[in-house]
N, CA, C and O atoms as a GROMACS GRO file, in nm:
protein
  316
    1UNK      N    1  17.049   4.034  16.079
    1UNK     CA    2  17.118   4.142  16.014
    1UNK      C    3  17.251   4.087  15.960
    1UNK      O    4  17.325   4.021  16.031
    2UNK      N    5  17.277   4.117  15.833
    2UNK     CA    6  17.401   4.075  15.768
    2UNK      C    7  17.486   4.200  15.743
    2UNK      O    8  17.441   4.294  15.677
    3UNK      N    9  17.606   4.201  15.796
    3UNK     CA   10  17.697   4.314  15.778
    3UNK      C   11  17.826   4.265  15.715
    3UNK      O   12  17.883   4.165  15.758
    4UNK      N   13  17.871   4.338  15.613
    4UNK     CA   14  17.999   4.306  15.549
    4UNK      C   15  18.087   4.429  15.553
    4UNK      O   16  18.045   4.539  15.516
    5UNK      N   17  18.209   4.409  15.599
    5UNK     CA   18  18.310   4.516  15.598
    5UNK      C   19  18.399   4.486  15.478
    5UNK      O   20  18.465   4.383  15.472
    6UNK      N   21  18.400   4.578  15.383
    6UNK     CA   22  18.477   4.560  15.260
    6UNK      C   23  18.610   4.632  15.271
    6UNK      O   24  18.616   4.752  15.299
    7UNK      N   25  18.717   4.558  15.248
    7UNK     CA   26  18.850   4.620  15.253
    7UNK      C   27  18.959   4.516  15.243
    7UNK      O   28  18.941   4.401  15.282
    8UNK      N   29  19.071   4.559  15.190
    8UNK     CA   30  19.181   4.466  15.165
    8UNK      C   31  19.276   4.448  15.282
    8UNK      O   32  19.376   4.379  15.271
    9UNK      N   33  19.245   4.510  15.395
    9UNK     CA   34  19.329   4.491  15.513
    9UNK      C   35  19.403   4.616  15.556
    9UNK      O   36  19.492   4.609  15.641
   10UNK      N   37  19.368   4.730  15.499
   10UNK     CA   38  19.434   4.856  15.536
   10UNK      C   39  19.393   4.895  15.679
   10UNK      O   40  19.301   4.836  15.737
   11UNK      N   41  19.460   4.992  15.734
   11UNK     CA   42  19.432   5.035  15.871
   11UNK      C   43  19.288   5.083  15.887
   11UNK      O   44  19.223   5.051  15.987
   12UNK      N   45  19.237   5.159  15.792
   12UNK     CA   46  19.099   5.207  15.801
   12UNK      C   47  18.999   5.093  15.796
   12UNK      O   48  18.896   5.098  15.863
   13UNK      N   49  19.028   4.991  15.717
   13UNK     CA   50  18.939   4.875  15.708
   13UNK      C   51  18.933   4.802  15.842
   13UNK      O   52  18.825   4.761  15.887
   14UNK      N   53  19.047   4.786  15.905
   14UNK     CA   54  19.053   4.720  16.035
   14UNK      C   55  18.982   4.804  16.142
   14UNK      O   56  18.915   4.750  16.229
   15UNK      N   57  18.999   4.936  16.132
   15UNK     CA   58  18.932   5.026  16.227
   15UNK      C   59  18.781   5.015  16.213
   15UNK      O   60  18.709   5.010  16.313
   16UNK      N   61  18.732   5.013  16.089
   16UNK     CA   62  18.589   5.003  16.066
   16UNK      C   63  18.534   4.871  16.119
   16UNK      O   64  18.429   4.868  16.183
   17UNK      N   65  18.605   4.762  16.094
   17UNK     CA   66  18.560   4.631  16.142
   17UNK      C   67  18.550   4.631  16.295
   17UNK      O   68  18.451   4.584  16.351
   18UNK      N   69  18.651   4.684  16.361
   18UNK     CA   70  18.650   4.690  16.508
   18UNK      C   71  18.536   4.779  16.557
   18UNK      O   72  18.468   4.744  16.654
   19UNK      N   73  18.515   4.891  16.491
   19UNK     CA   74  18.406   4.983  16.529
   19UNK      C   75  18.270   4.918  16.514
   19UNK      O   76  18.182   4.937  16.598
   20UNK      N   77  18.252   4.840  16.408
   20UNK     CA   78  18.125   4.770  16.387
   20UNK      C   79  18.100   4.674  16.503
   20UNK      O   80  17.990   4.672  16.559
   21UNK      N   81  18.199   4.594  16.539
   21UNK     CA   82  18.183   4.499  16.650
   21UNK      C   83  18.153   4.572  16.781
   21UNK      O   84  18.066   4.530  16.857
   22UNK      N   85  18.224   4.681  16.807
   22UNK     CA   86  18.202   4.758  16.930
   22UNK      C   87  18.062   4.817  16.934
   22UNK      O   88  17.996   4.814  17.038
   23UNK      N   89  18.016   4.871  16.822
   23UNK     CA   90  17.883   4.932  16.816
   23UNK      C   91  17.774   4.828  16.833
   23UNK      O   92  17.677   4.852  16.904
   24UNK      N   93  17.789   4.713  16.770
   24UNK     CA   94  17.691   4.606  16.786
   24UNK      C   95  17.682   4.563  16.932
   24UNK      O   96  17.572   4.540  16.983
   25UNK      N   97  17.796   4.551  16.999
   25UNK     CA   98  17.798   4.511  17.141
   25UNK      C   99  17.730   4.618  17.225
   25UNK      O  100  17.651   4.587  17.315
   26UNK      N  101  17.760   4.744  17.196
   26UNK     CA  102  17.701   4.855  17.273
   26UNK      C  103  17.549   4.859  17.257
   26UNK      O  104  17.477   4.885  17.353
   27UNK      N  105  17.502   4.834  17.135
   27UNK     CA  106  17.358   4.838  17.107
   27UNK      C  107  17.289   4.706  17.138
   27UNK      O  108  17.167   4.695  17.129
   28UNK      N  109  17.368   4.606  17.176
   28UNK     CA  110  17.317   4.472  17.204
   28UNK      C  111  17.237   4.416  17.086
   28UNK      O  112  17.126   4.366  17.101
   29UNK      N  113  17.297   4.427  16.969
   29UNK     CA  114  17.238   4.377  16.846
   29UNK      C  115  17.321   4.258  16.798
   29UNK      O  116  17.443   4.264  16.795
   30UNK      N  117  17.252   4.152  16.762
   30UNK     CA  118  17.318   4.034  16.708
   30UNK      C  119  17.318   4.045  16.556
   30UNK      O  120  17.215   4.071  16.495
   31UNK      N  121  17.436   4.027  16.496
   31UNK     CA  122  17.447   4.035  16.351
   31UNK      C  123  17.560   3.944  16.304
   31UNK      O  124  17.654   3.916  16.378
   32UNK      N  125  17.548   3.898  16.182
   32UNK     CA  126  17.656   3.824  16.120
   32UNK      C  127  17.749   3.926  16.054
   32UNK      O  128  17.708   3.997  15.962
   33UNK      N  129  17.872   3.933  16.100
   33UNK     CA  130  17.968   4.028  16.045
   33UNK      C  131  18.073   3.950  15.967
   33UNK      O  132  18.136   3.858  16.019
   34UNK      N  133  18.090   3.989  15.842
   34UNK     CA  134  18.187   3.922  15.754
   34UNK      C  135  18.285   4.025  15.702
   34UNK      O  136  18.246   4.135  15.662
   35UNK      N  137  18.412   3.990  15.702
   35UNK     CA  138  18.517   4.077  15.646
   35UNK      C  139  18.543   4.027  15.505
   35UNK      O  140  18.580   3.911  15.485
   36UNK      N  141  18.523   4.113  15.406
   36UNK     CA  142  18.544   4.077  15.265
   36UNK      C  143  18.671   4.145  15.217
   36UNK      O  144  18.678   4.267  15.210
   37UNK      N  145  18.773   4.064  15.184
   37UNK     CA  146  18.901   4.118  15.141
   37UNK      C  147  18.930   4.091  14.994
   37UNK      O  148  19.025   4.147  14.939
   38UNK      N  149  18.851   4.008  14.929
   38UNK     CA  150  18.870   3.976  14.787
   38UNK      C  151  18.832   4.095  14.701
   38UNK      O  152  18.717   4.139  14.703
   39UNK      N  153  18.928   4.148  14.626
   39UNK     CA  154  18.906   4.270  14.549
   39UNK      C  155  18.793   4.254  14.446
   39UNK      O  156  18.720   4.349  14.420
   40UNK      N  157  18.778   4.136  14.389
   40UNK     CA  158  18.671   4.113  14.292
   40UNK      C  159  18.534   4.123  14.359
   40UNK      O  160  18.440   4.180  14.302
   41UNK      N  161  18.522   4.067  14.479
   41UNK     CA  162  18.396   4.073  14.553
   41UNK      C  163  18.366   4.216  14.596
   41UNK      O  164  18.251   4.260  14.594
   42UNK      N  165  18.470   4.289  14.635
   42UNK     CA  166  18.452   4.429  14.676
   42UNK      C  167  18.403   4.511  14.556
   42UNK      O  168  18.310   4.590  14.569
   43UNK      N  169  18.466   4.492  14.440
   43UNK     CA  170  18.428   4.565  14.320
   43UNK      C  171  18.286   4.531  14.275
   43UNK      O  172  18.219   4.614  14.212
   44UNK      N  173  18.240   4.410  14.306
   44UNK     CA  174  18.104   4.370  14.268
   44UNK      C  175  17.999   4.458  14.337
   44UNK      O  176  17.886   4.469  14.289
   45UNK      N  177  18.036   4.519  14.449
   45UNK     CA  178  17.944   4.609  14.518
   45UNK      C  179  17.946   4.750  14.459
   45UNK      O  180  17.869   4.837  14.500
   46UNK      N  181  18.035   4.772  14.363
   46UNK     CA  182  18.039   4.901  14.295
   46UNK      C  183  18.112   5.012  14.370
   46UNK      O  184  18.098   5.129  14.336
   47UNK      N  185  18.190   4.976  14.471
   47UNK     CA  186  18.265   5.080  14.542
   47UNK      C  187  18.407   5.085  14.488
   47UNK      O  188  18.466   4.982  14.455
   48UNK      N  189  18.459   5.204  14.479
   48UNK     CA  190  18.594   5.223  14.428
   48UNK      C  191  18.694   5.257  14.538
   48UNK      O  192  18.815   5.248  14.517
   49UNK      N  193  18.643   5.296  14.654
   49UNK     CA  194  18.731   5.331  14.766
   49UNK      C  195  18.689   5.252  14.888
   49UNK      O  196  18.571   5.239  14.919
   50UNK      N  197  18.788   5.198  14.958
   50UNK     CA  198  18.760   5.126  15.081
   50UNK      C  199  18.800   5.214  15.198
   50UNK      O  200  18.877   5.308  15.181
   51UNK      N  201  18.749   5.187  15.316
   51UNK     CA  202  18.663   5.074  15.349
   51UNK      C  203  18.519   5.097  15.304
   51UNK      O  204  18.476   5.210  15.278
   52UNK      N  205  18.448   4.987  15.296
   52UNK     CA  206  18.307   4.993  15.263
   52UNK      C  207  18.229   4.916  15.367
   52UNK      O  208  18.279   4.822  15.429
   53UNK      N  209  18.105   4.956  15.384
   53UNK     CA  210  18.018   4.887  15.479
   53UNK      C  211  17.888   4.853  15.408
   53UNK      O  212  17.822   4.940  15.350
   54UNK      N  213  17.853   4.725  15.413
   54UNK     CA  214  17.731   4.676  15.349
   54UNK      C  215  17.643   4.616  15.457
   54UNK      O  216  17.687   4.529  15.533
   55UNK      N  217  17.520   4.663  15.465
   55UNK     CA  218  17.424   4.608  15.560
   55UNK      C  219  17.305   4.554  15.482
   55UNK      O  220  17.241   4.626  15.405
   56UNK      N  221  17.277   4.426  15.503
   56UNK     CA  222  17.168   4.359  15.433
   56UNK      C  223  17.174   4.385  15.282
   56UNK      O  224  17.074   4.420  15.219
   57UNK      N  225  17.294   4.368  15.225
   57UNK     CA  226  17.322   4.381  15.082
   57UNK      C  227  17.305   4.522  15.026
   57UNK      O  228  17.290   4.538  14.905
   58UNK      N  229  17.306   4.623  15.111
   58UNK     CA  230  17.300   4.762  15.066
   58UNK      C  231  17.427   4.834  15.111
   58UNK      O  232  17.462   4.832  15.230
   59UNK      N  233  17.497   4.896  15.016
   59UNK     CA  234  17.618   4.971  15.050
   59UNK      C  235  17.576   5.097  15.123
   59UNK      O  236  17.501   5.179  15.069
   60UNK      N  237  17.623   5.113  15.247
   60UNK     CA  238  17.585   5.229  15.328
   60UNK      C  239  17.701   5.325  15.351
   60UNK      O  240  17.678   5.441  15.386
   61UNK      N  241  17.825   5.278  15.334
   61UNK     CA  242  17.943   5.362  15.351
   61UNK      C  243  18.048   5.317  15.250
   61UNK      O  244  18.066   5.198  15.225
   62UNK      N  245  18.117   5.415  15.192
   62UNK     CA  246  18.226   5.385  15.101
   62UNK      C  247  18.334   5.491  15.114
   62UNK      O  248  18.306   5.611  15.105
   63UNK      N  249  18.457   5.447  15.135
   63UNK     CA  250  18.571   5.536  15.132
   63UNK      C  251  18.600   5.614  15.258
   63UNK      O  252  18.679   5.708  15.256
   64UNK      N  253  18.536   5.577  15.369
   64UNK     CA  254  18.565   5.648  15.494
   64UNK      C  255  18.531   5.563  15.615
   64UNK      O  256  18.458   5.464  15.605
   65UNK      N  257  18.585   5.604  15.728
   65UNK     CA  258  18.549   5.543  15.856
   65UNK      C  259  18.456   5.643  15.924
   65UNK      O  260  18.496   5.755  15.953
   66UNK      N  261  18.332   5.602  15.949
   66UNK     CA  262  18.237   5.696  16.011
   66UNK      C  263  18.270   5.719  16.158
   66UNK      O  264  18.340   5.640  16.221
   67UNK      N  265  18.218   5.829  16.211
   67UNK     CA  266  18.232   5.853  16.354
   67UNK      C  267  18.150   5.748  16.428
   67UNK      O  268  18.065   5.682  16.369
   68UNK      N  269  18.176   5.732  16.556
   68UNK     CA  270  18.101   5.636  16.637
   68UNK      C  271  17.953   5.668  16.634
   68UNK      O  272  17.869   5.578  16.624
   69UNK      N  273  17.920   5.796  16.642
   69UNK     CA  274  17.779   5.838  16.640
   69UNK      C  275  17.714   5.805  16.506
   69UNK      O  276  17.602   5.753  16.503
   70UNK      N  277  17.783   5.833  16.397
   70UNK     CA  278  17.728   5.806  16.264
   70UNK      C  279  17.708   5.656  16.243
   70UNK      O  280  17.605   5.614  16.190
   71UNK      N  281  17.805   5.576  16.285
   71UNK     CA  282  17.795   5.431  16.270
   71UNK      C  283  17.677   5.377  16.351
   71UNK      O  284  17.603   5.291  16.304
   72UNK      N  285  17.661   5.427  16.471
   72UNK     CA  286  17.550   5.385  16.556
   72UNK      C  287  17.416   5.416  16.488
   72UNK      O  288  17.326   5.332  16.488
   73UNK      N  289  17.403   5.536  16.432
   73UNK     CA  290  17.278   5.574  16.364
   73UNK      C  291  17.252   5.486  16.242
   73UNK      O  292  17.137   5.447  16.217
   74UNK      N  293  17.357   5.454  16.166
   74UNK     CA  294  17.341   5.370  16.049
   74UNK      C  295  17.295   5.229  16.088
   74UNK      O  296  17.202   5.175  16.028
   75UNK      N  297  17.360   5.172  16.187
   75UNK     CA  298  17.324   5.035  16.229
   75UNK      C  299  17.182   5.032  16.285
   75UNK      O  300  17.106   4.940  16.255
   76UNK      N  301  17.146   5.131  16.364
   76UNK     CA  302  17.010   5.134  16.418
   76UNK      C  303  16.906   5.147  16.306
   76UNK      O  304  16.798   5.090  16.316
   77UNK      N  305  16.938   5.221  16.203
   77UNK     CA  306  16.847   5.241  16.092
   77UNK      C  307  16.816   5.110  16.021
   77UNK      O  308  16.704   5.090  15.975
   78UNK      N  309  16.914   5.021  16.010
   78UNK     CA  310  16.899   4.898  15.933
   78UNK      C  311  16.871   4.773  16.016
   78UNK      O  312  16.860   4.663  15.962
   79UNK      N  313  16.859   4.789  16.148
   79UNK     CA  314  16.840   4.669  16.231
   79UNK      C  315  16.702   4.608  16.214
   79UNK      O  316  16.671   4.507  16.277
   0.00000   0.00000   0.00000
């Protein structure tokens, strides 16, 4: 599983990255997690608001930090 957290370093972006790591540990799922901060790379995914979450090259979240429950459901869906 390839996961990318898109964001330029704002508080919400950092929160999402931490939440992703915590959820993966809780679900005992191994994934490659990459933080993408380059604005050109972020825009290439077509999102205009950060944070963004990309799983296996599919944008699944844009412009918000999901609840723990929502994030868990999203990760389980794409594992």
